[in-house]
N, CA, C and O atoms as a Maestro MAE file, in Angstrom:
{
 s_m_m2io_version
 :::
 2.0.0
}

f_m_ct {
 s_m_title
 :::
 protein
 m_atom[268] {
  # First column is atom index #
  i_m_mmod_type
  r_m_x_coord
  r_m_y_coord
  r_m_z_coord
  i_m_residue_number
  s_m_chain_name
  s_m_pdb_residue_name
  s_m_pdb_atom_name
  i_m_atomic_number
  :::
  1 25 4.571 11.824 0.906 1 A "MET " " N  " 7
  2 3 5.759 12.094 1.678 1 A "MET " " CA " 6
  3 2 6.888 12.442 0.699 1 A "MET " " C  " 6
  4 15 7.096 11.739 -0.291 1 A "MET " " O  " 8
  5 25 7.602 13.515 0.978 2 A "THR " " N  " 7
  6 3 8.680 13.944 0.089 2 A "THR " " CA " 6
  7 2 9.972 13.200 0.397 2 A "THR " " C  " 6
  8 15 10.129 12.618 1.471 2 A "THR " " O  " 8
  9 25 10.882 13.227 -0.549 3 A "LEU " " N  " 7
  10 3 12.183 12.579 -0.329 3 A "LEU " " CA " 6
  11 2 12.894 13.166 0.884 3 A "LEU " " C  " 6
  12 15 13.493 12.430 1.667 3 A "LEU " " O  " 8
  13 25 12.832 14.491 1.046 4 A "LYS " " N  " 7
  14 3 13.485 15.138 2.184 4 A "LYS " " CA " 6
  15 2 12.916 14.621 3.506 4 A "LYS " " C  " 6
  16 15 13.660 14.350 4.449 4 A "LYS " " O  " 8
  17 25 11.611 14.490 3.563 5 A "ARG " " N  " 7
  18 3 10.983 13.981 4.791 5 A "ARG " " CA " 6
  19 2 11.377 12.531 5.046 5 A "ARG " " C  " 6
  20 15 11.567 12.130 6.194 5 A "ARG " " O  " 8
  21 25 11.501 11.736 3.965 6 A "MET " " N  " 7
  22 3 11.896 10.339 4.140 6 A "MET " " CA " 6
  23 2 13.348 10.231 4.601 6 A "MET " " C  " 6
  24 15 13.688 9.328 5.365 6 A "MET " " O  " 8
  25 25 14.206 11.143 4.143 7 A "VAL " " N  " 7
  26 3 15.589 11.175 4.623 7 A "VAL " " CA " 6
  27 2 15.597 11.590 6.095 7 A "VAL " " C  " 6
  28 15 16.264 10.963 6.917 7 A "VAL " " O  " 8
  29 25 14.859 12.640 6.419 8 A "ASN " " N  " 7
  30 3 14.792 13.107 7.820 8 A "ASN " " CA " 6
  31 2 14.168 12.062 8.736 8 A "ASN " " C  " 6
  32 15 14.499 11.999 9.920 8 A "ASN " " O  " 8
  33 25 13.270 11.244 8.199 9 A "GLY " " N  " 7
  34 3 12.613 10.206 8.985 9 A "GLY " " CA " 6
  35 2 13.370 8.890 9.003 9 A "GLY " " C  " 6
  36 15 12.858 7.882 9.490 9 A "GLY " " O  " 8
  37 25 14.588 8.894 8.472 10 A "ASN " " N  " 7
  38 3 15.449 7.710 8.465 10 A "ASN " " CA " 6
  39 2 14.847 6.556 7.654 10 A "ASN " " C  " 6
  40 15 15.069 5.386 7.964 10 A "ASN " " O  " 8
  41 25 14.094 6.898 6.627 11 A "ILE " " N  " 7
  42 3 13.543 5.882 5.731 11 A "ILE " " CA " 6
  43 2 14.485 5.703 4.536 11 A "ILE " " C  " 6
  44 15 14.684 4.595 4.038 11 A "ILE " " O  " 8
  45 25 15.059 6.832 4.091 12 A "LEU " " N  " 7
  46 3 16.011 6.819 2.980 12 A "LEU " " CA " 6
  47 2 17.318 7.447 3.408 12 A "LEU " " C  " 6
  48 15 17.367 8.262 4.329 12 A "LEU " " O  " 8
  49 25 18.376 7.052 2.721 13 A "GLU " " N  " 7
  50 3 19.643 7.748 2.862 13 A "GLU " " CA " 6
  51 2 20.104 8.167 1.466 13 A "GLU " " C  " 6
  52 15 19.779 7.523 0.468 13 A "GLU " " O  " 8
  53 25 20.859 9.247 1.419 14 A "ILE " " N  " 7
  54 3 21.345 9.781 0.154 14 A "ILE " " CA " 6
  55 2 22.800 9.361 -0.025 14 A "ILE " " C  " 6
  56 15 23.590 9.375 0.919 14 A "ILE " " O  " 8
  57 25 23.129 8.992 -1.248 15 A "TYR " " N  " 7
  58 3 24.544 8.803 -1.592 15 A "TYR " " CA " 6
  59 2 24.762 9.359 -2.983 15 A "TYR " " C  " 6
  60 15 23.834 9.459 -3.785 15 A "TYR " " O  " 8
  61 25 25.994 9.716 -3.250 16 A "GLU " " N  " 7
  62 3 26.324 10.283 -4.559 16 A "GLU " " CA " 6
  63 2 27.235 9.342 -5.315 16 A "GLU " " C  " 6
  64 15 28.100 8.679 -4.743 16 A "GLU " " O  " 8
  65 25 27.015 9.303 -6.622 17 A "LYS " " N  " 7
  66 3 27.843 8.497 -7.505 17 A "LYS " " CA " 6
  67 2 27.926 9.237 -8.836 17 A "LYS " " C  " 6
  68 15 26.905 9.624 -9.404 17 A "LYS " " O  " 8
  69 25 29.112 9.424 -9.315 18 A "ASP " " N  " 7
  70 3 29.337 10.128 -10.581 18 A "ASP " " CA " 6
  71 2 28.650 11.492 -10.612 18 A "ASP " " C  " 6
  72 15 28.131 11.916 -11.644 18 A "ASP " " O  " 8
  73 25 28.657 12.165 -9.473 19 A "GLY " " N  " 7
  74 3 28.084 13.502 -9.387 19 A "GLY " " CA " 6
  75 2 26.564 13.552 -9.321 19 A "GLY " " C  " 6
  76 15 25.976 14.632 -9.394 19 A "GLY " " O  " 8
  77 25 25.919 12.387 -9.184 20 A "LYS " " N  " 7
  78 3 24.454 12.334 -9.099 20 A "LYS " " CA " 6
  79 2 24.039 11.846 -7.725 20 A "LYS " " C  " 6
  80 15 24.732 11.052 -7.090 20 A "LYS " " O  " 8
  81 25 22.880 12.345 -7.276 21 A "LYS " " N  " 7
  82 3 22.325 11.909 -5.994 21 A "LYS " " CA " 6
  83 2 21.437 10.690 -6.209 21 A "LYS " " C  " 6
  84 15 20.644 10.626 -7.149 21 A "LYS " " O  " 8
  85 25 21.595 9.734 -5.316 22 A "TYR " " N  " 7
  86 3 20.755 8.541 -5.325 22 A "TYR " " CA " 6
  87 2 20.199 8.339 -3.926 22 A "TYR " " C  " 6
  88 15 20.769 8.802 -2.938 22 A "TYR " " O  " 8
  89 25 19.086 7.648 -3.863 23 A "TYR " " N  " 7
  90 3 18.449 7.361 -2.578 23 A "TYR " " CA " 6
  91 2 18.397 5.852 -2.375 23 A "TYR " " C  " 6
  92 15 18.149 5.087 -3.307 23 A "TYR " " O  " 8
  93 25 18.634 5.450 -1.139 24 A "LYS " " N  " 7
  94 3 18.656 4.032 -0.795 24 A "LYS " " CA " 6
  95 2 17.850 3.834 0.485 24 A "LYS " " C  " 6
  96 15 17.899 4.652 1.403 24 A "LYS " " O  " 8
  97 25 17.110 2.730 0.524 25 A "LEU " " N  " 7
  98 3 16.354 2.425 1.746 25 A "LEU " " CA " 6
  99 2 17.298 2.110 2.896 25 A "LEU " " C  " 6
  100 15 18.281 1.387 2.733 25 A "LEU " " O  " 8
  101 25 16.988 2.656 4.043 26 A "THR " " N  " 7
  102 3 17.720 2.295 5.255 26 A "THR " " CA " 6
  103 2 17.081 1.043 5.844 26 A "THR " " C  " 6
  104 15 16.033 0.599 5.373 26 A "THR " " O  " 8
  105 25 17.697 0.481 6.854 27 A "GLU " " N  " 7
  106 3 17.073 -0.654 7.537 27 A "GLU " " CA " 6
  107 2 15.739 -0.225 8.135 27 A "GLU " " C  " 6
  108 15 14.765 -0.977 8.100 27 A "GLU " " O  " 8
  109 25 15.697 0.998 8.690 28 A "GLY " " N  " 7
  110 3 14.441 1.532 9.211 28 A "GLY " " CA " 6
  111 2 13.406 1.708 8.117 28 A "GLY " " C  " 6
  112 15 12.213 1.511 8.347 28 A "GLY " " O  " 8
  113 25 13.856 2.076 6.933 29 A "GLY " " N  " 7
  114 3 12.955 2.222 5.791 29 A "GLY " " CA " 6
  115 2 12.372 0.891 5.361 29 A "GLY " " C  " 6
  116 15 11.199 0.810 4.998 29 A "GLY " " O  " 8
  117 25 13.188 -0.155 5.400 30 A "LYS " " N  " 7
  118 3 12.698 -1.493 5.064 30 A "LYS " " CA " 6
  119 2 11.650 -1.937 6.069 30 A "LYS " " C  " 6
  120 15 10.615 -2.486 5.690 30 A "LYS " " O  " 8
  121 25 11.913 -1.700 7.353 31 A "GLU " " N  " 7
  122 3 10.925 -2.044 8.387 31 A "GLU " " CA " 6
  123 2 9.632 -1.271 8.178 31 A "GLU " " C  " 6
  124 15 8.543 -1.829 8.318 31 A "GLU " " O  " 8
  125 25 9.745 0.013 7.843 32 A "PHE " " N  " 7
  126 3 8.587 0.860 7.572 32 A "PHE " " CA " 6
  127 2 7.751 0.268 6.436 32 A "PHE " " C  " 6
  128 15 6.531 0.157 6.549 32 A "PHE " " O  " 8
  129 25 8.412 -0.109 5.346 33 A "LEU " " N  " 7
  130 3 7.705 -0.672 4.195 33 A "LEU " " CA " 6
  131 2 7.059 -2.016 4.526 33 A "LEU " " C  " 6
  132 15 5.911 -2.260 4.154 33 A "LEU " " O  " 8
  133 25 7.785 -2.886 5.220 34 A "PHE " " N  " 7
  134 3 7.236 -4.194 5.573 34 A "PHE " " CA " 6
  135 2 6.006 -4.040 6.466 34 A "PHE " " C  " 6
  136 15 5.013 -4.746 6.290 34 A "PHE " " O  " 8
  137 25 6.077 -3.109 7.431 35 A "PHE " " N  " 7
  138 3 4.933 -2.868 8.309 35 A "PHE " " CA " 6
  139 2 3.743 -2.370 7.501 35 A "PHE " " C  " 6
  140 15 2.629 -2.868 7.657 35 A "PHE " " O  " 8
  141 25 3.978 -1.400 6.650 36 A "HIS " " N  " 7
  142 3 2.871 -0.826 5.872 36 A "HIS " " CA " 6
  143 2 2.352 -1.788 4.816 36 A "HIS " " C  " 6
  144 15 1.172 -1.745 4.469 36 A "HIS " " O  " 8
  145 25 3.209 -2.646 4.306 37 A "LEU " " N  " 7
  146 3 2.752 -3.667 3.372 37 A "LEU " " CA " 6
  147 2 1.768 -4.601 4.067 37 A "LEU " " C  " 6
  148 15 0.748 -4.979 3.491 37 A "LEU " " O  " 8
  149 25 2.077 -4.966 5.298 38 A "ASP " " N  " 7
  150 3 1.174 -5.827 6.062 38 A "ASP " " CA " 6
  151 2 -0.155 -5.119 6.329 38 A "ASP " " C  " 6
  152 15 -1.218 -5.729 6.213 38 A "ASP " " O  " 8
  153 25 -0.097 -3.857 6.681 39 A "VAL " " N  " 7
  154 3 -1.314 -3.070 6.924 39 A "VAL " " CA " 6
  155 2 -2.156 -3.010 5.652 39 A "VAL " " C  " 6
  156 15 -3.373 -3.190 5.704 39 A "VAL " " O  " 8
  157 25 -1.515 -2.758 4.514 40 A "LEU " " N  " 7
  158 3 -2.242 -2.677 3.244 40 A "LEU " " CA " 6
  159 2 -2.842 -4.018 2.848 40 A "LEU " " C  " 6
  160 15 -3.944 -4.065 2.303 40 A "LEU " " O  " 8
  161 25 -2.134 -5.100 3.114 41 A "LYS " " N  " 7
  162 3 -2.681 -6.428 2.808 41 A "LYS " " CA " 6
  163 2 -3.944 -6.693 3.627 41 A "LYS " " C  " 6
  164 15 -4.930 -7.215 3.107 41 A "LYS " " O  " 8
  165 25 -3.908 -6.327 4.920 42 A "ARG " " N  " 7
  166 3 -5.093 -6.536 5.767 42 A "ARG " " CA " 6
  167 2 -6.242 -5.648 5.315 42 A "ARG " " C  " 6
  168 15 -7.395 -6.079 5.309 42 A "ARG " " O  " 8
  169 25 -5.937 -4.406 4.935 43 A "ALA " " N  " 7
  170 3 -6.981 -3.500 4.438 43 A "ALA " " CA " 6
  171 2 -7.564 -4.037 3.142 43 A "ALA " " C  " 6
  172 15 -8.777 -3.984 2.936 43 A "ALA " " O  " 8
  173 25 -6.713 -4.554 2.269 44 A "ASN " " N  " 7
  174 3 -7.161 -5.107 0.997 44 A "ASN " " CA " 6
  175 2 -8.101 -6.280 1.231 44 A "ASN " " C  " 6
  176 15 -9.113 -6.415 0.543 44 A "ASN " " O  " 8
  177 25 -7.773 -7.122 2.192 45 A "LYS " " N  " 7
  178 3 -8.629 -8.269 2.502 45 A "LYS " " CA " 6
  179 2 -10.010 -7.798 2.959 45 A "LYS " " C  " 6
  180 15 -11.026 -8.342 2.526 45 A "LYS " " O  " 8
  181 25 -10.049 -6.803 3.822 46 A "SER " " N  " 7
  182 3 -11.331 -6.267 4.302 46 A "SER " " CA " 6
  183 2 -12.131 -5.642 3.164 46 A "SER " " C  " 6
  184 15 -13.340 -5.846 3.056 46 A "SER " " O  " 8
  185 25 -11.447 -4.885 2.326 47 A "ILE " " N  " 7
  186 3 -12.124 -4.260 1.184 47 A "ILE " " CA " 6
  187 2 -12.683 -5.323 0.251 47 A "ILE " " C  " 6
  188 15 -13.805 -5.189 -0.238 47 A "ILE " " O  " 8
  189 25 -11.914 -6.378 -0.002 48 A "GLN " " N  " 7
  190 3 -12.375 -7.444 -0.887 48 A "GLN " " CA " 6
  191 2 -13.603 -8.145 -0.313 48 A "GLN " " C  " 6
  192 15 -14.512 -8.510 -1.058 48 A "GLN " " O  " 8
  193 25 -13.636 -8.335 1.007 49 A "GLU " " N  " 7
  194 3 -14.812 -8.939 1.645 49 A "GLU " " CA " 6
  195 2 -16.047 -8.068 1.438 49 A "GLU " " C  " 6
  196 15 -17.135 -8.583 1.182 49 A "GLU " " O  " 8
  197 25 -15.881 -6.756 1.547 50 A "ILE " " N  " 7
  198 3 -17.002 -5.832 1.332 50 A "ILE " " CA " 6
  199 2 -17.461 -5.900 -0.122 50 A "ILE " " C  " 6
  200 15 -18.660 -5.960 -0.392 50 A "ILE " " O  " 8
  201 25 -16.516 -5.890 -1.058 51 A "ILE " " N  " 7
  202 3 -16.860 -5.968 -2.477 51 A "ILE " " CA " 6
  203 2 -17.598 -7.265 -2.774 51 A "ILE " " C  " 6
  204 15 -18.606 -7.253 -3.481 51 A "ILE " " O  " 8
  205 25 -17.114 -8.379 -2.244 52 A "ASP " " N  " 7
  206 3 -17.765 -9.674 -2.463 52 A "ASP " " CA " 6
  207 2 -19.197 -9.670 -1.920 52 A "ASP " " C  " 6
  208 15 -20.112 -10.188 -2.560 52 A "ASP " " O  " 8
  209 25 -19.379 -9.085 -0.741 53 A "TYR " " N  " 7
  210 3 -20.708 -9.009 -0.128 53 A "TYR " " CA " 6
  211 2 -21.648 -8.171 -1.007 53 A "TYR " " C  " 6
  212 15 -22.784 -8.564 -1.272 53 A "TYR " " O  " 8
  213 25 -21.154 -7.018 -1.448 54 A "LEU " " N  " 7
  214 3 -21.988 -6.151 -2.289 54 A "LEU " " CA " 6
  215 2 -22.302 -6.801 -3.626 54 A "LEU " " C  " 6
  216 15 -23.406 -6.650 -4.148 54 A "LEU " " O  " 8
  217 25 -21.335 -7.526 -4.186 55 A "GLN " " N  " 7
  218 3 -21.573 -8.222 -5.452 55 A "GLN " " CA " 6
  219 2 -22.641 -9.293 -5.280 55 A "GLN " " C  " 6
  220 15 -23.455 -9.517 -6.175 55 A "GLN " " O  " 8
  221 25 -22.634 -9.945 -4.144 56 A "GLN " " N  " 7
  222 3 -23.642 -10.966 -3.854 56 A "GLN " " CA " 6
  223 2 -25.039 -10.336 -3.821 56 A "GLN " " C  " 6
  224 15 -25.995 -10.915 -4.338 56 A "GLN " " O  " 8
  225 25 -25.156 -9.164 -3.220 57 A "ILE " " N  " 7
  226 3 -26.436 -8.463 -3.167 57 A "ILE " " CA " 6
  227 2 -26.885 -8.079 -4.576 57 A "ILE " " C  " 6
  228 15 -28.052 -8.258 -4.926 57 A "ILE " " O  " 8
  229 25 -25.964 -7.553 -5.385 58 A "VAL " " N  " 7
  230 3 -26.285 -7.183 -6.753 58 A "VAL " " CA " 6
  231 2 -26.736 -8.399 -7.539 58 A "VAL " " C  " 6
  232 15 -27.716 -8.330 -8.281 58 A "VAL " " O  " 8
  233 25 -26.028 -9.517 -7.385 59 A "ASP " " N  " 7
  234 3 -26.391 -10.748 -8.093 59 A "ASP " " CA " 6
  235 2 -27.779 -11.241 -7.673 59 A "ASP " " C  " 6
  236 15 -28.564 -11.679 -8.513 59 A "ASP " " O  " 8
  237 25 -28.077 -11.169 -6.376 60 A "GLU " " N  " 7
  238 3 -29.399 -11.609 -5.890 60 A "GLU " " CA " 6
  239 2 -30.492 -10.713 -6.444 60 A "GLU " " C  " 6
  240 15 -31.556 -11.198 -6.828 60 A "GLU " " O  " 8
  241 25 -30.240 -9.406 -6.490 61 A "ASN " " N  " 7
  242 3 -31.234 -8.482 -7.028 61 A "ASN " " CA " 6
  243 2 -31.465 -8.716 -8.518 61 A "ASN " " C  " 6
  244 15 -32.593 -8.612 -9.001 61 A "ASN " " O  " 8
  245 25 -30.400 -9.033 -9.241 62 A "SER " " N  " 7
  246 3 -30.524 -9.324 -10.675 62 A "SER " " CA " 6
  247 2 -31.353 -10.561 -10.906 62 A "SER " " C  " 6
  248 15 -32.160 -10.596 -11.836 62 A "SER " " O  " 8
  249 25 -31.177 -11.578 -10.085 63 A "LYS " " N  " 7
  250 3 -31.949 -12.816 -10.211 63 A "LYS " " CA " 6
  251 2 -33.419 -12.567 -9.932 63 A "LYS " " C  " 6
  252 15 -34.289 -13.109 -10.614 63 A "LYS " " O  " 8
  253 25 -33.699 -11.731 -8.911 64 A "GLU " " N  " 7
  254 3 -35.090 -11.435 -8.560 64 A "GLU " " CA " 6
  255 2 -35.775 -10.680 -9.702 64 A "GLU " " C  " 6
  256 15 -36.942 -10.939 -9.996 64 A "GLU " " O  " 8
  257 25 -35.072 -9.760 -10.343 65 A "LYS " " N  " 7
  258 3 -35.668 -8.968 -11.426 65 A "LYS " " CA " 6
  259 2 -35.913 -9.813 -12.668 65 A "LYS " " C  " 6
  260 15 -36.860 -9.564 -13.414 65 A "LYS " " O  " 8
  261 25 -35.069 -10.804 -12.889 66 A "SER " " N  " 7
  262 3 -35.229 -11.628 -14.091 66 A "SER " " CA " 6
  263 2 -36.238 -12.745 -13.893 66 A "SER " " C  " 6
  264 15 -36.609 -13.426 -14.849 66 A "SER " " O  " 8
  265 25 -36.687 -12.938 -12.654 67 A "SER " " N  " 7
  266 3 -37.680 -14.007 -12.403 67 A "SER " " CA " 6
  267 2 -39.088 -13.548 -12.672 67 A "SER " " C  " 6
  268 15 -40.032 -14.322 -12.510 67 A "SER " " O  " 8
  :::
 }
 m_bond[267] {
  # First column is bond index #
  i_m_from
  i_m_to
  i_m_order
  :::
  1 1 2 1
  2 2 3 1
  3 3 4 2
  4 3 5 1
  5 5 6 1
  6 6 7 1
  7 7 8 2
  8 7 9 1
  9 9 10 1
  10 10 11 1
  11 11 12 2
  12 11 13 1
  13 13 14 1
  14 14 15 1
  15 15 16 2
  16 15 17 1
  17 17 18 1
  18 18 19 1
  19 19 20 2
  20 19 21 1
  21 21 22 1
  22 22 23 1
  23 23 24 2
  24 23 25 1
  25 25 26 1
  26 26 27 1
  27 27 28 2
  28 27 29 1
  29 29 30 1
  30 30 31 1
  31 31 32 2
  32 31 33 1
  33 33 34 1
  34 34 35 1
  35 35 36 2
  36 35 37 1
  37 37 38 1
  38 38 39 1
  39 39 40 2
  40 39 41 1
  41 41 42 1
  42 42 43 1
  43 43 44 2
  44 43 45 1
  45 45 46 1
  46 46 47 1
  47 47 48 2
  48 47 49 1
  49 49 50 1
  50 50 51 1
  51 51 52 2
  52 51 53 1
  53 53 54 1
  54 54 55 1
  55 55 56 2
  56 55 57 1
  57 57 58 1
  58 58 59 1
  59 59 60 2
  60 59 61 1
  61 61 62 1
  62 62 63 1
  63 63 64 2
  64 63 65 1
  65 65 66 1
  66 66 67 1
  67 67 68 2
  68 67 69 1
  69 69 70 1
  70 70 71 1
  71 71 72 2
  72 71 73 1
  73 73 74 1
  74 74 75 1
  75 75 76 2
  76 75 77 1
  77 77 78 1
  78 78 79 1
  79 79 80 2
  80 79 81 1
  81 81 82 1
  82 82 83 1
  83 83 84 2
  84 83 85 1
  85 85 86 1
  86 86 87 1
  87 87 88 2
  88 87 89 1
  89 89 90 1
  90 90 91 1
  91 91 92 2
  92 91 93 1
  93 93 94 1
  94 94 95 1
  95 95 96 2
  96 95 97 1
  97 97 98 1
  98 98 99 1
  99 99 100 2
  100 99 101 1
  101 101 102 1
  102 102 103 1
  103 103 104 2
  104 103 105 1
  105 105 106 1
  106 106 107 1
  107 107 108 2
  108 107 109 1
  109 109 110 1
  110 110 111 1
  111 111 112 2
  112 111 113 1
  113 113 114 1
  114 114 115 1
  115 115 116 2
  116 115 117 1
  117 117 118 1
  118 118 119 1
  119 119 120 2
  120 119 121 1
  121 121 122 1
  122 122 123 1
  123 123 124 2
  124 123 125 1
  125 125 126 1
  126 126 127 1
  127 127 128 2
  128 127 129 1
  129 129 130 1
  130 130 131 1
  131 131 132 2
  132 131 133 1
  133 133 134 1
  134 134 135 1
  135 135 136 2
  136 135 137 1
  137 137 138 1
  138 138 139 1
  139 139 140 2
  140 139 141 1
  141 141 142 1
  142 142 143 1
  143 143 144 2
  144 143 145 1
  145 145 146 1
  146 146 147 1
  147 147 148 2
  148 147 149 1
  149 149 150 1
  150 150 151 1
  151 151 152 2
  152 151 153 1
  153 153 154 1
  154 154 155 1
  155 155 156 2
  156 155 157 1
  157 157 158 1
  158 158 159 1
  159 159 160 2
  160 159 161 1
  161 161 162 1
  162 162 163 1
  163 163 164 2
  164 163 165 1
  165 165 166 1
  166 166 167 1
  167 167 168 2
  168 167 169 1
  169 169 170 1
  170 170 171 1
  171 171 172 2
  172 171 173 1
  173 173 174 1
  174 174 175 1
  175 175 176 2
  176 175 177 1
  177 177 178 1
  178 178 179 1
  179 179 180 2
  180 179 181 1
  181 181 182 1
  182 182 183 1
  183 183 184 2
  184 183 185 1
  185 185 186 1
  186 186 187 1
  187 187 188 2
  188 187 189 1
  189 189 190 1
  190 190 191 1
  191 191 192 2
  192 191 193 1
  193 193 194 1
  194 194 195 1
  195 195 196 2
  196 195 197 1
  197 197 198 1
  198 198 199 1
  199 199 200 2
  200 199 201 1
  201 201 202 1
  202 202 203 1
  203 203 204 2
  204 203 205 1
  205 205 206 1
  206 206 207 1
  207 207 208 2
  208 207 209 1
  209 209 210 1
  210 210 211 1
  211 211 212 2
  212 211 213 1
  213 213 214 1
  214 214 215 1
  215 215 216 2
  216 215 217 1
  217 217 218 1
  218 218 219 1
  219 219 220 2
  220 219 221 1
  221 221 222 1
  222 222 223 1
  223 223 224 2
  224 223 225 1
  225 225 226 1
  226 226 227 1
  227 227 228 2
  228 227 229 1
  229 229 230 1
  230 230 231 1
  231 231 232 2
  232 231 233 1
  233 233 234 1
  234 234 235 1
  235 235 236 2
  236 235 237 1
  237 237 238 1
  238 238 239 1
  239 239 240 2
  240 239 241 1
  241 241 242 1
  242 242 243 1
  243 243 244 2
  244 243 245 1
  245 245 246 1
  246 246 247 1
  247 247 248 2
  248 247 249 1
  249 249 250 1
  250 250 251 1
  251 251 252 2
  252 251 253 1
  253 253 254 1
  254 254 255 1
  255 255 256 2
  256 255 257 1
  257 257 258 1
  258 258 259 1
  259 259 260 2
  260 259 261 1
  261 261 262 1
  262 262 263 1
  263 263 264 2
  264 263 265 1
  265 265 266 1
  266 266 267 1
  267 267 268 2
  :::
 }
}
């Protein structure tokens, strides 16, 4: 997502200081980030469960081969 799209989507606002442009999160932008942070945390948990399951299979196969 580009800065322009985030400004148009009310995620960021632009302000100028000393002739330079700066971007600041809006309240809507903070809500957007908090929502997506929660989504990413839940996705991470699911991914970690899959990784743990696959690692268990790999470990079991390694034990069988070494026996």
